[in-house]
Biopython code that builds the backbone (N, CA, C, O; Angstrom):
import numpy as np
from Bio.PDB.StructureBuilder import StructureBuilder

atoms = [
    (1, "MET", "N", (1.421, -0.999, -0.226)),
    (1, "MET", "CA", (0.308, -0.129, 0.150)),
    (1, "MET", "C", (0.659, 1.288, 0.013)),
    (1, "MET", "O", (1.125, 1.559, 1.120)),
    (2, "THR", "N", (0.698, 2.183, -0.594)),
    (2, "THR", "CA", (1.222, 3.329, -0.997)),
    (2, "THR", "C", (0.747, 4.564, -0.808)),
    (2, "THR", "O", (-0.153, 4.923, -1.568)),
    (3, "PHE", "N", (1.202, 5.463, 0.188)),
    (3, "PHE", "CA", (0.448, 6.478, 0.161)),
    (3, "PHE", "C", (0.790, 7.910, -0.307)),
    (3, "PHE", "O", (1.952, 8.310, -0.242)),
    (4, "GLU", "N", (0.123, 8.428, -0.620)),
    (4, "GLU", "CA", (0.332, 9.587, -1.887)),
    (4, "GLU", "C", (0.245, 10.849, -0.501)),
    (4, "GLU", "O", (-0.284, 10.652, 0.593)),
    (5, "PRO", "N", (1.091, 12.432, -1.071)),
    (5, "PRO", "CA", (1.325, 13.385, -0.135)),
    (5, "PRO", "C", (-0.044, 13.932, 0.312)),
    (5, "PRO", "O", (-0.960, 13.634, -0.454)),
    (6, "MET", "N", (-0.304, 14.501, 1.145)),
    (6, "MET", "CA", (-1.453, 15.312, 1.193)),
    (6, "MET", "C", (-1.505, 16.810, 0.640)),
    (6, "MET", "O", (-0.927, 17.800, 1.088)),
    (7, "SER", "N", (-2.433, 16.692, -0.556)),
    (7, "SER", "CA", (-1.866, 17.882, -1.456)),
    (7, "SER", "C", (-1.946, 19.869, 0.612)),
    (7, "SER", "O", (-2.386, 19.689, 1.747)),
    (8, "LYS", "N", (-1.679, 20.450, 0.358)),
    (8, "LYS", "CA", (-1.856, 21.590, 1.097)),
    (8, "LYS", "C", (-2.330, 22.187, 1.336)),
    (8, "LYS", "O", (-1.805, 23.046, 2.044)),
    (9, "LYS", "N", (-3.861, 22.332, 0.964)),
    (9, "LYS", "CA", (-5.254, 22.216, 0.513)),
    (9, "LYS", "C", (-6.373, 22.067, 1.261)),
    (9, "LYS", "O", (-7.373, 22.685, 1.626)),
    (10, "ASP", "N", (-5.423, 20.210, 1.423)),
    (10, "ASP", "CA", (-6.331, 19.270, 2.344)),
    (10, "ASP", "C", (-5.188, 19.192, 3.481)),
    (10, "ASP", "O", (-5.361, 18.133, 4.085)),
    (11, "ASP", "N", (-4.618, 19.559, 3.755)),
    (11, "ASP", "CA", (-4.052, 19.679, 5.251)),
    (11, "ASP", "C", (-4.664, 19.900, 6.466)),
    (11, "ASP", "O", (-5.284, 20.946, 6.272)),
    (12, "ILE", "N", (-4.838, 19.603, 7.435)),
    (12, "ILE", "CA", (-6.026, 19.306, 8.678)),
    (12, "ILE", "C", (-5.023, 20.825, 8.664)),
    (12, "ILE", "O", (-4.832, 21.231, 7.518)),
    (13, "LEU", "N", (-4.553, 21.453, 9.476)),
    (13, "LEU", "CA", (-3.626, 21.662, 9.920)),
    (13, "LEU", "C", (-4.823, 23.534, 8.591)),
    (13, "LEU", "O", (-5.961, 23.991, 8.488)),
    (14, "VAL", "N", (-3.590, 23.747, 8.080)),
    (14, "VAL", "CA", (-4.608, 24.911, 7.035)),
    (14, "VAL", "C", (-5.798, 25.080, 7.184)),
    (14, "VAL", "O", (-6.235, 26.140, 7.631)),
    (15, "LYS", "N", (-6.866, 23.681, 6.707)),
    (15, "LYS", "CA", (-8.551, 23.268, 6.947)),
    (15, "LYS", "C", (-9.291, 24.126, 7.659)),
    (15, "LYS", "O", (-10.371, 24.668, 7.421)),
    (16, "ILE", "N", (-7.900, 24.212, 9.372)),
    (16, "ILE", "CA", (-8.967, 24.949, 10.695)),
    (16, "ILE", "C", (-7.909, 25.884, 10.935)),
    (16, "ILE", "O", (-7.565, 25.801, 12.114)),
    (17, "GLY", "N", (-6.880, 27.224, 9.943)),
    (17, "GLY", "CA", (-6.208, 27.894, 10.235)),
    (17, "GLY", "C", (-7.470, 28.702, 9.097)),
    (17, "GLY", "O", (-8.237, 29.467, 9.681)),
    (18, "ASP", "N", (-7.621, 28.587, 7.978)),
    (18, "ASP", "CA", (-8.735, 28.780, 7.199)),
    (18, "ASP", "C", (-9.724, 29.189, 8.230)),
    (18, "ASP", "O", (-9.896, 30.335, 8.643)),
    (19, "LEU", "N", (-10.451, 27.945, 8.653)),
    (19, "LEU", "CA", (-11.915, 28.469, 9.879)),
    (19, "LEU", "C", (-11.806, 29.093, 10.554)),
    (19, "LEU", "O", (-12.736, 29.881, 10.724)),
    (20, "VAL", "N", (-10.434, 29.210, 11.545)),
    (20, "VAL", "CA", (-10.478, 30.128, 12.469)),
    (20, "VAL", "C", (-10.509, 31.329, 12.290)),
    (20, "VAL", "O", (-11.196, 32.047, 13.016)),
    (21, "ARG", "N", (-9.459, 32.019, 10.859)),
    (21, "ARG", "CA", (-9.200, 33.348, 9.786)),
    (21, "ARG", "C", (-10.644, 33.917, 10.245)),
    (21, "ARG", "O", (-10.918, 34.854, 10.996)),
    (22, "LYS", "N", (-11.476, 33.013, 9.523)),
    (22, "LYS", "CA", (-12.764, 33.156, 9.065)),
    (22, "LYS", "C", (-13.739, 33.894, 10.329)),
    (22, "LYS", "O", (-14.427, 34.914, 10.360)),
    (23, "LYS", "N", (-13.507, 33.130, 11.042)),
    (23, "LYS", "CA", (-14.238, 33.726, 12.334)),
    (23, "LYS", "C", (-13.978, 34.942, 13.317)),
    (23, "LYS", "O", (-14.575, 35.773, 14.001)),
    (24, "ALA", "N", (-12.478, 34.445, 12.889)),
    (24, "ALA", "CA", (-11.879, 35.531, 14.363)),
    (24, "ALA", "C", (-12.171, 37.123, 13.217)),
    (24, "ALA", "O", (-12.584, 38.121, 13.807)),
    (25, "LYS", "N", (-12.001, 37.199, 12.112)),
    (25, "LYS", "CA", (-12.373, 38.225, 11.304)),
    (25, "LYS", "C", (-13.191, 38.600, 11.316)),
    (25, "LYS", "O", (-13.345, 39.784, 11.017)),
    (26, "ALA", "N", (-14.487, 37.573, 11.772)),
    (26, "ALA", "CA", (-15.497, 38.624, 11.568)),
    (26, "ALA", "C", (-15.976, 39.031, 13.878)),
    (26, "ALA", "O", (-16.499, 40.020, 14.392)),
    (27, "LYS", "N", (-15.613, 38.129, 14.323)),
    (27, "LYS", "CA", (-15.185, 38.909, 15.811)),
    (27, "LYS", "C", (-13.907, 39.716, 15.849)),
    (27, "LYS", "O", (-14.129, 40.881, 15.517)),
    (28, "PHE", "N", (-12.845, 39.517, 16.098)),
    (28, "PHE", "CA", (-11.808, 40.912, 16.508)),
    (28, "PHE", "C", (-11.787, 42.517, 14.938)),
    (28, "PHE", "O", (-12.102, 43.086, 13.893)),
    (29, "LYS", "N", (-11.162, 42.326, 16.073)),
    (29, "LYS", "CA", (-10.610, 44.076, 14.601)),
    (29, "LYS", "C", (-8.605, 43.247, 14.575)),
    (29, "LYS", "O", (-7.872, 42.926, 13.640)),
    (30, "SER", "N", (-8.506, 43.223, 15.431)),
    (30, "SER", "CA", (-7.149, 41.989, 14.801)),
    (30, "SER", "C", (-6.380, 40.911, 15.500)),
    (30, "SER", "O", (-6.368, 40.859, 16.730)),
    (31, "ASN", "N", (-5.796, 40.128, 14.819)),
    (31, "ASN", "CA", (-4.755, 38.939, 16.142)),
    (31, "ASN", "C", (-4.709, 39.666, 16.575)),
    (31, "ASN", "O", (-5.768, 40.270, 16.402)),
    (32, "VAL", "N", (-3.792, 40.415, 17.443)),
    (32, "VAL", "CA", (-3.484, 40.976, 18.436)),
    (32, "VAL", "C", (-4.563, 41.092, 19.586)),
    (32, "VAL", "O", (-4.387, 40.768, 20.761)),
    (33, "GLU", "N", (-6.065, 41.774, 18.856)),
    (33, "GLU", "CA", (-7.118, 41.294, 20.130)),
    (33, "GLU", "C", (-7.564, 39.710, 20.255)),
    (33, "GLU", "O", (-7.960, 39.095, 21.245)),
    (34, "PHE", "N", (-7.401, 39.365, 19.187)),
    (34, "PHE", "CA", (-7.372, 37.700, 19.317)),
    (34, "PHE", "C", (-7.206, 37.667, 20.279)),
    (34, "PHE", "O", (-7.804, 37.827, 21.343)),
    (35, "ALA", "N", (-5.424, 37.213, 19.575)),
    (35, "ALA", "CA", (-5.047, 36.754, 20.903)),
    (35, "ALA", "C", (-4.825, 37.000, 22.148)),
    (35, "ALA", "O", (-4.333, 36.088, 22.813)),
    (36, "ASN", "N", (-5.162, 38.453, 22.878)),
    (36, "ASN", "CA", (-5.562, 38.601, 24.594)),
    (36, "ASN", "C", (-6.450, 38.313, 25.031)),
    (36, "ASN", "O", (-6.615, 38.082, 26.228)),
    (37, "VAL", "N", (-7.502, 38.233, 23.904)),
    (37, "VAL", "CA", (-9.493, 37.576, 24.274)),
    (37, "VAL", "C", (-8.973, 36.269, 24.379)),
    (37, "VAL", "O", (-9.322, 35.716, 25.421)),
    (38, "ALA", "N", (-7.964, 35.324, 23.346)),
    (38, "ALA", "CA", (-7.899, 33.834, 23.955)),
    (38, "ALA", "C", (-6.801, 33.209, 24.722)),
    (38, "ALA", "O", (-6.589, 32.043, 25.055)),
    (39, "ASP", "N", (-6.254, 34.157, 24.883)),
    (39, "ASP", "CA", (-4.898, 34.183, 26.258)),
    (39, "ASP", "C", (-3.733, 33.768, 25.811)),
    (39, "ASP", "O", (-2.813, 33.639, 26.619)),
    (40, "VAL", "N", (-3.539, 33.481, 24.457)),
    (40, "VAL", "CA", (-2.899, 33.420, 23.335)),
    (40, "VAL", "C", (-1.291, 33.674, 22.748)),
    (40, "VAL", "O", (-1.098, 34.394, 23.728)),
    (41, "ASN", "N", (-0.182, 33.717, 22.140)),
    (41, "ASN", "CA", (0.914, 34.321, 21.896)),
    (41, "ASN", "C", (0.272, 35.194, 20.927)),
    (41, "ASN", "O", (-0.423, 34.363, 20.343)),
    (42, "GLU", "N", (0.000, 36.450, 20.284)),
    (42, "GLU", "CA", (-0.558, 36.717, 18.860)),
    (42, "GLU", "C", (0.910, 35.811, 17.927)),
    (42, "GLU", "O", (0.687, 35.518, 16.753)),
    (43, "ALA", "N", (2.166, 35.475, 18.471)),
    (43, "ALA", "CA", (3.010, 34.837, 16.893)),
    (43, "ALA", "C", (1.954, 33.989, 16.781)),
    (43, "ALA", "O", (1.410, 33.906, 15.680)),
    (44, "THR", "N", (1.369, 33.050, 18.107)),
    (44, "THR", "CA", (1.012, 31.414, 17.722)),
    (44, "THR", "C", (-0.366, 31.288, 17.439)),
    (44, "THR", "O", (-0.938, 30.198, 17.429)),
    (45, "ILE", "N", (-0.794, 32.129, 17.261)),
    (45, "ILE", "CA", (-2.639, 32.689, 16.577)),
    (45, "ILE", "C", (-1.718, 32.932, 15.215)),
    (45, "ILE", "O", (-1.964, 32.074, 14.367)),
    (46, "ARG", "N", (-0.552, 34.059, 14.740)),
    (46, "ARG", "CA", (-0.106, 34.293, 13.239)),
    (46, "ARG", "C", (-0.402, 32.668, 12.773)),
    (46, "ARG", "O", (-1.462, 32.364, 12.224)),
    (47, "ARG", "N", (0.358, 31.959, 12.978)),
    (47, "ARG", "CA", (1.446, 31.012, 12.121)),
    (47, "ARG", "C", (-0.375, 29.869, 12.645)),
    (47, "ARG", "O", (-1.034, 29.817, 11.606)),
    (48, "ILE", "N", (-0.959, 29.291, 13.528)),
    (48, "ILE", "CA", (-2.361, 28.770, 13.678)),
    (48, "ILE", "C", (-3.105, 29.385, 11.565)),
    (48, "ILE", "O", (-3.126, 28.949, 10.414)),
    (49, "LEU", "N", (-3.552, 30.632, 12.400)),
    (49, "LEU", "CA", (-4.194, 31.345, 10.802)),
    (49, "LEU", "C", (-3.725, 30.930, 9.910)),
    (49, "LEU", "O", (-4.456, 30.587, 8.980)),
    (50, "GLN", "N", (-2.724, 30.828, 9.840)),
    (50, "GLN", "CA", (-1.731, 30.772, 8.454)),
    (50, "GLN", "C", (-1.326, 28.767, 8.575)),
    (50, "GLN", "O", (-0.176, 28.508, 8.220)),
    (51, "GLY", "N", (-1.998, 27.797, 8.927)),
    (51, "GLY", "CA", (-2.299, 26.736, 8.868)),
    (51, "GLY", "C", (-0.669, 26.013, 9.506)),
    (51, "GLY", "O", (-0.655, 24.817, 9.798)),
    (52, "GLU", "N", (0.475, 26.773, 9.647)),
    (52, "GLU", "CA", (1.529, 26.662, 9.956)),
    (52, "GLU", "C", (1.976, 25.635, 11.538)),
    (52, "GLU", "O", (2.883, 24.808, 11.629)),
    (53, "GLN", "N", (0.510, 26.267, 13.138)),
    (53, "GLN", "CA", (1.164, 25.819, 14.059)),
    (53, "GLN", "C", (0.068, 24.553, 13.916)),
    (53, "GLN", "O", (-0.902, 24.447, 13.167)),
    (54, "ASN", "N", (0.692, 23.487, 15.094)),
    (54, "ASN", "CA", (0.176, 21.949, 15.094)),
    (54, "ASN", "C", (-0.371, 22.466, 17.033)),
    (54, "ASN", "O", (0.273, 22.818, 18.022)),
    (55, "LEU", "N", (-1.603, 22.278, 16.793)),
    (55, "LEU", "CA", (-2.436, 22.403, 18.309)),
    (55, "LEU", "C", (-1.905, 22.156, 19.493)),
    (55, "LEU", "O", (-0.788, 21.673, 19.681)),
    (56, "SER", "N", (-2.491, 22.399, 20.109)),
    (56, "SER", "CA", (-2.052, 21.242, 21.514)),
    (56, "SER", "C", (-3.799, 21.323, 21.907)),
    (56, "SER", "O", (-4.189, 22.488, 21.821)),
    (57, "ILE", "N", (-4.637, 20.578, 22.215)),
    (57, "ILE", "CA", (-5.893, 20.903, 22.266)),
    (57, "ILE", "C", (-5.910, 21.709, 23.582)),
    (57, "ILE", "O", (-7.002, 21.369, 24.037)),
    (58, "LYS", "N", (-5.464, 22.422, 24.324)),
    (58, "LYS", "CA", (-4.624, 23.444, 25.454)),
    (58, "LYS", "C", (-5.032, 24.395, 24.371)),
    (58, "LYS", "O", (-6.165, 24.865, 24.478)),
    (59, "ILE", "N", (-4.345, 24.739, 23.403)),
    (59, "ILE", "CA", (-4.431, 26.155, 22.178)),
    (59, "ILE", "C", (-5.733, 25.462, 21.574)),
    (59, "ILE", "O", (-5.651, 24.378, 20.996)),
    (60, "LEU", "N", (-6.366, 25.818, 21.660)),
    (60, "LEU", "CA", (-7.569, 25.351, 20.506)),
    (60, "LEU", "C", (-8.649, 24.945, 20.978)),
    (60, "LEU", "O", (-9.485, 24.382, 20.270)),
    (61, "LYS", "N", (-8.838, 25.196, 22.449)),
    (61, "LYS", "CA", (-9.370, 25.374, 23.720)),
    (61, "LYS", "C", (-10.350, 26.447, 23.738)),
    (61, "LYS", "O", (-11.529, 26.798, 23.800)),
    (62, "LYS", "N", (-8.159, 26.981, 23.571)),
    (62, "LYS", "CA", (-8.301, 28.966, 23.902)),
    (62, "LYS", "C", (-9.068, 29.376, 23.505)),
    (62, "LYS", "O", (-10.097, 29.728, 24.082)),
    (63, "VAL", "N", (-8.649, 29.512, 21.716)),
    (63, "VAL", "CA", (-8.789, 29.593, 20.241)),
    (63, "VAL", "C", (-10.313, 29.478, 20.637)),
    (63, "VAL", "O", (-10.873, 30.504, 21.023)),
    (64, "CYS", "N", (-11.052, 28.240, 20.562)),
    (64, "CYS", "CA", (-12.797, 28.364, 20.419)),
    (64, "CYS", "C", (-13.439, 29.101, 21.504)),
    (64, "CYS", "O", (-14.538, 29.547, 21.173)),
    (65, "GLN", "N", (-13.028, 29.402, 22.880)),
    (65, "GLN", "CA", (-13.676, 29.534, 24.037)),
    (65, "GLN", "C", (-13.410, 31.447, 22.985)),
    (65, "GLN", "O", (-14.433, 32.116, 22.842)),
    (66, "ALA", "N", (-12.461, 31.849, 22.585)),
    (66, "ALA", "CA", (-12.820, 33.141, 22.002)),
    (66, "ALA", "C", (-13.772, 33.808, 21.473)),
    (66, "ALA", "O", (-14.355, 34.877, 21.652)),
    (67, "LEU", "N", (-13.805, 32.650, 20.560)),
    (67, "LEU", "CA", (-14.539, 32.413, 19.352)),
    (67, "LEU", "C", (-15.665, 32.671, 19.182)),
    (67, "LEU", "O", (-16.174, 33.421, 18.349)),
    (68, "GLU", "N", (-16.422, 31.651, 20.493)),
    (68, "GLU", "CA", (-17.141, 31.239, 20.860)),
    (68, "GLU", "C", (-17.972, 30.008, 20.212)),
    (68, "GLU", "O", (-19.166, 29.920, 19.926)),
    (69, "VAL", "N", (-17.116, 29.276, 20.111)),
    (69, "VAL", "CA", (-17.345, 27.844, 19.857)),
    (69, "VAL", "C", (-17.283, 26.539, 20.728)),
    (69, "VAL", "O", (-17.007, 26.374, 21.917)),
    (70, "LYS", "N", (-17.638, 25.661, 19.718)),
    (70, "LYS", "CA", (-16.784, 24.481, 20.485)),
    (70, "LYS", "C", (-16.348, 23.546, 19.553)),
    (70, "LYS", "O", (-16.979, 23.275, 18.532)),
    (71, "VAL", "N", (-15.052, 22.931, 19.944)),
    (71, "VAL", "CA", (-14.286, 22.225, 19.808)),
    (71, "VAL", "C", (-14.768, 22.064, 18.816)),
    (71, "VAL", "O", (-14.818, 22.887, 17.902)),
    (72, "SER", "N", (-15.319, 20.694, 18.828)),
    (72, "SER", "CA", (-16.060, 19.792, 18.209)),
    (72, "SER", "C", (-16.956, 20.181, 16.591)),
    (72, "SER", "O", (-17.174, 19.561, 15.551)),
    (73, "ASP", "N", (-17.387, 22.017, 17.307)),
    (73, "ASP", "CA", (-18.171, 21.945, 16.134)),
    (73, "ASP", "C", (-17.775, 22.348, 14.854)),
    (73, "ASP", "O", (-18.354, 22.061, 13.806)),
    (74, "LEU", "N", (-15.972, 23.557, 15.078)),
    (74, "LEU", "CA", (-14.714, 23.740, 14.881)),
    (74, "LEU", "C", (-14.492, 22.811, 13.599)),
    (74, "LEU", "O", (-14.656, 22.930, 12.385)),
    (75, "LEU", "N", (-13.904, 21.535, 14.736)),
    (75, "LEU", "CA", (-13.413, 20.243, 13.551)),
    (75, "LEU", "C", (-14.622, 19.364, 13.199)),
    (75, "LEU", "O", (-14.435, 18.148, 13.243)),
    (76, "ARG", "N", (-16.243, 19.970, 12.742)),
    (76, "ARG", "CA", (-17.124, 19.272, 12.263)),
    (76, "ARG", "C", (-16.976, 20.288, 11.562)),
    (76, "ARG", "O", (-15.761, 20.089, 11.549)),
    (77, "GLU", "N", (-17.123, 21.576, 10.715)),
    (77, "GLU", "CA", (-17.134, 22.323, 9.914)),
    (77, "GLU", "C", (-15.810, 22.327, 9.089)),
    (77, "GLU", "O", (-15.883, 22.780, 7.947)),
    (78, "THR", "N", (-14.653, 21.889, 9.526)),
    (78, "THR", "CA", (-13.671, 21.739, 9.075)),
    (78, "THR", "C", (-14.034, 21.271, 7.972)),
    (78, "THR", "O", (-14.178, 21.899, 6.923)),
    (79, "GLY", "N", (-14.343, 19.161, 8.325)),
    (79, "GLY", "CA", (-15.251, 18.774, 7.990)),
    (79, "GLY", "C", (-14.040, 17.053, 7.949)),
    (79, "GLY", "O", (-14.357, 16.238, 7.082)),
    (80, "ILE", "N", (-12.995, 16.741, 8.727)),
    (80, "ILE", "CA", (-12.957, 16.169, 9.379)),
    (80, "ILE", "C", (-13.117, 14.946, 10.515)),
    (80, "ILE", "O", (-12.325, 14.869, 11.454)),
]
sb = StructureBuilder()
sb.init_structure("model")
sb.init_model(0)
sb.init_chain("A")
sb.init_seg("    ")
for serial, (resi, resn, name, xyz) in enumerate(atoms, 1):
    if name == "N":
        sb.init_residue(resn, " ", resi, " ")
    sb.init_atom(name, np.array(xyz, "f"), 0.0, 1.0, " ", f" {name:<3s}", serial, name[0])
structure = sb.get_structure()
């Protein structure tokens, strides 16, 4: 059995980043405001939005709380 590399658009981190970016843009004026509300470093937020940050459950929970969405709902919306 062979595995084909996942395309960037199918990457789970990119899907989460795209969805979080969309929700954060509607709720916050800036990434700094989002980071402050989520109690997460702004550089980490930037990497999440770019699909470059491997999220721990703790950070994902903080992000979802700031966005006022359930972790399960966010993951469901990504289609994973």
